C-alpha positions in Angstrom: -32.3 262.9 101.8 -32.7 259.3 100.8 -29.2 258.9 99.6 -27.9 260.7 102.8 -29.9 257.8 104.9 -28.7 255.1 103.0 -24.8 255.9 103.0 -25.3 256.7 107.0 -26.8 253.4 107.0 -23.6 251.5 105.4 -21.4 253.3 107.6 -23.3 252.1 110.3 -24.4 248.6 109.5 -22.0 245.4 109.7 -18.6 245.0 107.7 -20.8 241.7 106.4 -23.7 243.9 105.0 -21.1 246.4 103.6 -19.5 244.0 101.6 -22.7 242.2 100.4 -24.2 245.5 98.9 -20.8 246.4 97.0 -20.5 242.8 96.4 -24.5 242.9 94.5 -23.6 246.7 93.1 -20.2 244.8 90.8 -22.5 241.9 89.6 -25.4 244.1 88.6 -23.0 246.4 86.6 -20.9 243.3 84.9 -24.8 241.6 84.3 -25.3 245.1 81.8 -21.5 244.9 80.2 -22.2 241.6 79.5 -25.9 242.4 78.0 -24.2 245.1 76.1 -21.2 242.8 74.5 -23.4 240.3 73.7 -24.9 242.2 71.3 -23.5 240.1 67.7 -21.8 242.7 65.4 -23.1 244.0 62.3 -21.2 243.1 59.4 -22.0 243.3 55.5 -22.6 240.0 53.3 -22.4 239.1 50.0 -23.3 235.7 48.1 -20.6 233.5 46.2 -21.6 233.4 42.9 -21.1 231.3 40.1 -21.0 232.0 36.6 -19.1 232.3 33.1 -15.9 234.4 33.3 -13.9 235.8 30.2 -10.8 236.3 30.8 -9.4 239.4 29.6 -5.4 240.2 29.1 -4.5 243.8 28.5 -0.7 245.2 27.1 0.7 248.4 27.2 2.6 248.9 24.4 4.1 251.0 21.1 2.6 250.7 17.1 5.9 250.1 14.4 6.3 249.6 10.7 5.9 246.3 9.3 9.1 247.2 8.0 11.0 250.5 8.7 14.0 250.9 6.4 16.1 253.4 6.6 17.5 254.5 3.8 21.0 255.5 3.5 23.6 256.5 1.2 25.9 254.1 0.1 28.2 256.9 -2.0 29.6 260.1 -1.3 28.6 263.6 -2.8 26.4 266.2 -3.2 22.7 265.6 -2.9 21.4 267.5 -6.3 17.4 266.7 -5.6 14.7 264.8 -3.7 12.2 263.0 -5.8 9.4 262.6 -3.3 6.9 264.0 -1.3 7.6 263.9 2.6 4.7 262.0 4.1 3.4 260.4 1.3 3.1 256.8 0.2 5.5 255.6 -2.1 6.4 252.7 -3.7 9.2 249.9 -4.3 11.7 251.1 -7.1 10.5 255.2 -6.4 13.5 257.8 -6.4 13.6 259.4 -3.3 17.3 261.5 -4.2 19.8 262.1 -6.5 23.5 262.4 -5.6 25.7 264.2 -8.3 26.8 261.2 -10.0 29.3 263.1 -12.3 32.7 261.4 -10.6 30.9 257.9 -11.1 30.3 258.7 -13.9 33.7 259.9 -14.7 35.1 256.4 -13.0 33.0 254.1 -14.5 34.1 255.3 -18.4 37.4 254.9 -17.0 37.1 251.4 -16.0 36.0 250.7 -19.5 38.7 251.7 -21.0 40.7 249.6 -18.4 39.0 246.5 -19.2 39.3 246.6 -23.1 43.0 247.3 -22.6 43.3 244.2 -20.3 40.9 242.6 -23.1 42.9 243.5 -25.9 46.2 242.5 -24.1 44.5 238.7 -23.2 43.7 238.7 -26.9 47.5 238.9 -28.3 48.8 236.2 -25.9 45.7 234.0 -26.2 47.2 234.3 -29.8 51.1 234.1 -29.1 50.4 230.7 -27.4 48.4 229.2 -30.5 51.2 229.8 -32.7 54.4 229.3 -30.0 52.7 225.5 -29.2 53.1 224.2 -32.9 56.2 225.7 -33.3 57.9 224.0 -29.6 56.6 221.4 -31.1 58.6 221.4 -34.4 61.4 222.9 -32.5 60.9 226.2 -34.3 61.0 227.9 -30.7 62.2 227.2 -27.3 60.1 225.7 -24.9 60.8 228.7 -22.8 59.4 231.2 -24.7 56.2 229.1 -25.1 56.0 228.6 -21.2 56.5 232.4 -21.2 53.8 233.5 -24.2 51.5 230.9 -21.7 52.6 232.8 -18.6 51.9 236.2 -20.2 48.4 234.8 -21.5 47.3 233.7 -18.2 48.4 236.9 -16.2 46.5 239.0 -18.7 43.4 236.5 -18.1 43.7 237.4 -14.4 43.9 241.2 -15.8 40.7 241.0 -17.6 38.9 239.7 -14.7 39.8 242.4 -12.2 39.0 245.2 -14.7 36.1 243.8 -14.9 35.5 243.6 -11.2 36.5 247.3 -11.0 34.3 247.8 -13.7 30.9 246.4 -11.8 32.1 248.7 -9.0 31.8 251.5 -10.7 28.6 250.7 -12.1 27.2 250.4 -8.9 28.4 253.2 -7.3 27.0 255.1 -10.5 23.7 253.3 -9.7 23.7 254.1 -6.0 24.0 257.9 -6.7 20.1 257.3 -7.5 18.4 256.7 -4.1 15.1 254.6 -4.4 12.6 253.3 -1.9 13.3 249.3 -1.2 9.8 248.9 0.2 5.7 250.3 -0.5 5.5 252.5 2.3 5.1 256.0 4.1 8.5 257.8 3.3 9.8 260.3 6.2 10.7 263.2 6.1 14.5 263.9 4.7 17.1 264.6 7.5 18.9 266.6 4.2 19.1 269.2 2.2 19.9 269.9 -1.3 23.0 270.4 -1.9 24.5 269.2 1.6 27.8 267.3 1.3 26.5 263.6 1.6 28.5 260.8 3.4 28.5 257.4 2.9 26.4 255.7 5.5 24.2 258.8 6.2 20.6 258.0 7.0 18.6 260.2 4.4 15.1 259.3 5.2 13.1 256.5 6.1 10.3 254.5 4.8 7.9 252.3 6.7 5.9 249.8 5.3 2.3 250.4 7.9 0.1 248.4 6.2 -0.6 245.8 8.2 1.4 247.8 10.9 2.9 245.8 13.9 1.4 246.6 17.5 4.5 245.6 19.8 3.8 245.0 24.0 4.8 243.2 26.8 3.7 240.3 28.8 5.0 238.6 31.4 7.1 235.5 31.5 5.0 233.7 34.0 2.0 234.3 31.0 4.2 233.4 27.9 4.9 230.1 30.0 0.9 229.3 30.0 0.3 229.7 26.5 4.0 229.3 25.1 2.1 226.4 23.4 -0.1 228.0 21.6 2.4 231.1 20.9 4.6 228.5 18.9 2.1 227.3 16.6 0.7 230.8 15.9 4.3 231.8 14.8 5.0 229.0 12.5 2.5 231.0 10.0 2.7 234.8 11.6 0.2 236.2 9.4 -1.9 232.9 8.7 -5.2 232.2 10.4 -5.4 229.9 13.3 -7.6 228.6 15.9 -5.4 228.9 18.7 -4.9 232.6 17.6 -7.0 235.0 19.6 -8.3 238.0 18.2 -6.8 241.0 19.5 -8.7 244.7 20.0 -7.1 248.3 19.8 -7.1 250.9 22.4 -5.7 254.2 21.0 -4.1 257.2 23.2 -7.8 259.3 22.9 -9.2 255.7 23.9 -11.1 254.8 21.2 -11.4 251.1 20.0 -9.4 250.7 16.7 -12.3 249.2 14.6 -10.3 246.3 12.8 -9.0 243.5 14.7 -5.3 242.2 15.0 -3.7 239.0 15.5 -1.1 237.6 17.6 2.1 236.8 15.2 5.2 235.4 17.3 7.4 236.3 20.7 10.5 237.9 20.7 13.6 235.8 20.8 14.2 236.2 24.5 12.8 237.8 28.2 14.2 240.9 29.6 15.9 240.6 33.3 14.8 243.5 33.7 11.4 243.5 33.7 10.7 239.6 33.3 8.8 240.3 30.4 8.9 239.2 26.9 7.9 241.7 23.8 5.3 239.6 21.7 4.5 241.1 18.2 0.9 241.6 16.7 -0.8 242.8 13.1 -3.4 245.1 13.0 -4.7 246.1 9.1 -4.5 249.5 8.7 -5.9 251.0 5.7 -5.5 254.0 4.6 -2.2 253.9 6.8 -4.4 255.8 9.6 -1.8 254.5 12.1 2.0 255.9 12.2 4.7 254.0 13.9 5.5 255.1 17.6 2.0 255.3 18.7 1.0 254.5 21.9 -1.0 251.0 21.8 -3.3 249.7 24.4 -3.8 246.2 23.1 -6.1 243.9 24.8 -7.8 239.9 24.4 -10.1 237.5 25.3 -7.5 234.3 26.2 -9.7 232.1 27.7 -13.6 231.9 29.5 -13.8 230.1 32.5 -16.6 228.3 33.2 -18.7 228.6 35.8 -16.5 230.4 37.6 -16.9 231.2 41.6 -16.7 235.0 42.0 -16.6 237.3 45.4 -15.5 240.8 45.9 -11.9 241.0 46.1 -11.9 243.0 49.9 -13.9 240.0 50.8 -10.4 238.1 50.6 -7.4 238.2 53.7 -4.1 237.1 53.1 -1.9 236.1 56.1 1.8 234.9 54.8 1.2 233.7 51.8 -2.6 231.9 52.5 -6.0 233.7 51.6 -8.7 233.6 54.0 -12.7 234.2 53.5 -15.0 234.8 56.5 -18.3 233.3 55.7 -21.3 233.1 58.0 -22.9 229.5 58.2 -26.6 228.7 58.8 -26.5 230.0 62.9 -24.9 233.6 61.5 -21.4 231.8 63.5 -18.3 232.8 61.8 -16.0 229.8 59.8 -12.9 231.5 58.9 -12.3 229.2 55.4 -8.7 229.0 53.8 -9.3 229.1 49.8 -7.1 229.4 46.7 -8.2 232.4 44.5 -7.2 232.6 40.7 -7.5 235.9 38.3 -8.7 239.0 39.5 -11.7 240.6 37.0 -12.5 244.1 37.7 -13.0 244.3 41.5 -14.0 240.8 41.9 -11.9 237.6 42.5 -12.4 234.0 40.8 -11.7 231.1 43.9 -10.7 228.4 42.3 -11.6 225.9 46.1 -12.4 226.9 49.7 -16.1 228.0 48.2 -19.1 227.3 47.3 -21.8 228.5 45.5 -24.5 230.5 48.1 -22.3 231.0 50.7 -22.7 234.5 52.6 -18.9 235.5 53.1 -18.0 238.3 54.9 -16.9 241.8 53.1 -17.6 244.8 55.6 -16.8 244.6 59.5 -13.8 241.4 59.4 -11.7 243.2 61.7 -15.1 242.1 63.9 -15.2 238.6 63.5 -13.7 235.5 64.4 -14.3 231.8 63.7 -16.9 231.0 66.0 -18.6 234.4 66.4 -22.3 235.0 66.2 -22.6 238.3 64.0 -25.2 239.9 62.3 -25.1 239.8 58.4 -26.4 242.3 56.3 -27.1 242.4 52.7 -24.0 244.4 50.4 -25.2 246.7 48.1 -24.6 244.4 44.3 -21.4 245.0 43.0 -20.9 246.5 39.3 -22.0 243.5 36.8 -18.7 242.4 35.2 -18.5 243.3 31.7 -16.2 242.2 28.5 -14.1 245.5 28.7 -12.8 244.3 32.2 -9.3 242.9 32.4 -7.0 241.5 34.5 -3.2 241.7 34.2 -0.5 239.0 34.3 0.7 240.1 37.7 -2.9 239.5 39.2 -2.6 235.8 39.3 -2.4 234.5 42.9 0.4 231.9 43.2 1.8 232.4 39.8 
């Protein structure tokens, strides 16, 4: 009833009274909205911390033999025997295979006879020259006869050289019927069976020298340029000790860390134009030949330590058109958006090289609510997990590089 009487009074009252009431009602509504909107938004903040940070790089690669010697047949013939245990360790000079040598023995014997015949002919013409030379001076034989003797002697001399070369070739072919290991290493499975007709250049097996074992992994071209001087210095002595040579860890496919440390040896001769990476060669001790060529290998190295680096969570950094910004809560709880220069990412943290100071409060959550000059209600964010030595960066995560 009261509301009805109030409405009747408005309808019956003068127009100025009606407008005044409506203005007061709208004004009261605006004041309530402003009171609600004036409440500062809640944001989660964290403090910029300063600490020494190890920069750890990881690369995914594969293992390979320090020497992977393909054992090829150099002559054609039937395979008579396999003289090693597949997968076993062999030494330099150990017999691996034997090819039927009888045709090459016959050829060798024939070449010996050819050499003896050539040497006999050469010996005869040599005597003829020795006999005819003084006789020609005395006029007992003509100069033409002497010249013919000298010519025949030179031809037989050349025949001896040719026969010796043929004999040496026959000896090589005969020796090549016995196939030996050129290196110490693990011998692979045989690619041919006894009785097979082996053609020249057929791969019979492979012997891999695996202690130390080679590990190859790629790094980005930019990372290579950053450490090119160090890599060149250690490449001068791939197996030696050098203060610029970082120790490497090897993580195997089952997640275990290989107990022996490795060392960088050298960089490949060129950058892969398809991937923009360059292959790094490293060596790891391999006692017992546990590691074999072709295995998965994750290589990890601490390449440097950033002293007193400033760290903030990655999610606190906003990127816009190649520039990076952080929202900082100042002493009066007002937001100041600062331009920063990030460095490397380590775990969930980002190293900031310029633009921030230790102890400043940066917004981690609620960035969509803030802009410069806005008053906020900061709340501490739950602490980030501590950075450990197992966290690593990839060369591609360095901002601006």
